N, C-alpha and C positions, 0 to 999 in steps of 0.2 A: 619233230613227232614220230613216235616208232610205236608199233604193236606190240602187244604183251600177252605172253601166256601164261596163266594162273593155273598151278599144277597143285591138285588138293587129293590126298589120300582120304578113302571112305572107310569107316567099318562100322556098320549099325548106327549110322548118324543121321537118320531122315530128318529130325527136326531141325538139325545144324544146316543141311544142305537146304531145307526150304528158307531158312534165314537168308542164306547166301544169294539164293534166287531172287527173294524179295528186294535185297540190296542191288543186286545187277540190274534188275528189270526197272529201278528208280533212276539208275545213271542217266544223264542227259545222252541225246541221241550220238553226238560226237565221240563220247567215251565208249560207249557199247561197240562203236564201229571199229575201236582200238583193242578190244578184249577179246582174247580167245581162252576158252577154259577147257581142261582135261581134267575129269575126275576119274581116279582109279579105286573101284570097289574092291577091297582087300579080302574078299572071299566072305562076305557077310553071310551067315548061315540063316538069316530070318529076314532081316529088314533091308532088302536089297536097294541100291541107289535108284535103280531105273523105276521103281514105283513112285517117286516124288518128283521125278524130272519134269518141268514144264517150261515151256518157251519164256525167254527173257530178253529176246533181242539183241545178244552180244553176236559179235561176228562169227564165232563158231564155238560150239559145245561138243564134245566129243566124251563118251563114257566107254571105258574099259574095266574088266572084271578078272581078277586072279581066279583060276578054277580051283584053288586048293585053299583052305583056311589055315593059314600058319601064323602063329603068334608075332606080333610086331614086324609084320611084312611090309609096312610103309615103305622100307627100304626098295623092293622090287617095284612097289607103285610108283614111286618117285623116278625109277630108272626107265619104266616102261613109258612115263608120260613124257620124259625128256626125248626118248628115241622117236617120238611121234609129234613133238611139238614143231608147228609149221613156221613159228616167228623166231628171229633171232635172239630176243630176250625173254627170259622166264622167271617168274616168280614161284619159289617153291615154299610152301609152308603147310602147317596142319589145319584140319577143318574147322577147328574152334577159333581161327582167326579170320575176320572179315575185313575187307580192304574197303575204306570209305572212299566216296568219288574223288574228295581232293586229294588222296594219295594217289589213285590210279591216273588222275590228270598229271601230277608231279612227277610219277615215275615214266610217262609216256612224252614228257616235254622237257625234262631237264637234262642237261649234258652229263652223259655217264661215260665210262671208259671201259672198253671190253676187256681190259687185262685186271680189272678190279673185280672183288665180290663184294656185294653191299648186303649189310644188315639193316633192318629197320627197326623203329621204335615201336613201344606197344601201350595201348592203355585198356583198362578193364571196364566193362560194363556193368552196372547200369550208370555209374557216376563219371565213367571216363577218367578214372584216377590214373597217373602214370603206374607202369607195371615193368618189371625187368624184363630186357630184351629176350627173344626167343632164341634158344641156342640153335636151333635148326629152321630157321627162315632165311632165305637166301635168294638175292637177286643177281642174275649173271647170265652171259651169254651161253648157247648150246655148245659152242667151241670150246669155251673155258670150262664147262662142266665135263665134257669130255677129256680134255687135258688134266683134270683133277682125277678123272678116273670115275666118277659116278659114286654110286654107294655100292659098298662090298655085301653081297647077298649072303656071303659066309655068315654075317651077324644075323640074319632073319632066323626068327624064333626067340631071340633074346633080347630083353630089355636094357638099354643103357649104352648104345653105341654112337650117340649123336657125335661125340667129340671126333670120331675117326675122319668122317668128312671134314669137319672143321680144320682139323690139323693138316689133312693133304691139302686143302684149299690153301692154307697159309703157307705152305712150302712151296706154291708155285704162283701165287698172286697176293695183291695187298687187300687186307680186309679192311672196309669202311663201314661206318655207321653213319645211316641217314637219319634225318629227323622226322621224316615221313613216318607215319604211325599205321599199325594194323590194331583192330580192336579185339580184344579178346573176350571169349564168352564163356565163362564158368559154367559148371554144371547146375549151380544154382539158379542160372537163368535159363538155360536150354540143357534140359535133363541128359540129353545124349551128346552134348557138345565135345566131350572126350570120353575116351573108353576105358580108363584105369579102373572103373567099377566093374569089369567084366573078368576080375582075378587074372590079369594078364601078366601080372609082374610076379615073378617066381624066385626063390632063393637061389636057384641055380643060375639066374641070369650073369651076375658080375663074374662067377668062376669062368662060365662058358665064354664071355667076352674076352676075359685075360687070356684064357687058352688059345683064342683064335689069334689074339695079337701075338702071342709067343709063337706060333706055328706057321703064320702066314709067310714070315721070311722075305719080305719085299716083293712079293707076288702081286700083280695088278688085282684091283677089286673084281669079283665075279658079279656079272650082270645079266639080267634077263634069263634066269634059270628056272623059271616057273612057267606053268601052262597057263595061258590067259586066252581072252576072246573079246573082240570089239562087240558092244552093245548097241543095238540100233535104237535110236531116240527119234 
């Protein structure tokens, strides 16, 4: 048995966070005792995560907030959460992915290797139809996250850098796909499940991602470069 930290970046997603909390509250007590949650509000300008936080009975819940609103700064959010995770293992995913109880049980009970990075399967609500695996959902240890280098905040502000962490992870560890599934919520089910409707994809994104790759020249990823605060809950 292992404890697990669930890492969720948040940006103007109150409806989706409410759904997560509904699911966590319904877990059996023994699963709640294994789950630690860290949510990082990515500088939401209006609908702050704190406004919808409720008690769910999980082992711990912590909320942080980035003090600037930078496009696609989930990169910083994940780095900050991993810097404060208290458990050895963490599951990093996007807020439109909900973890059913059977997946949490499997991830806390099955044998896992600390030198591997695990991916999870996905299904889509409402019919729970199979959906392609998410390119930026990872189950791994904090030690291995640090060895990979975390996420590079040079890419903050630009869409389309998911591949960077994946490629660096593959360079130092074996990537393994698990059958355990997450449940993906499209915007047709919960309107704020994802934030692409906020006009956050721009034509300059891809050129800037390419520019950063060309000029990084083997340097380690930059981490924790934005101002933040812990939010009392």
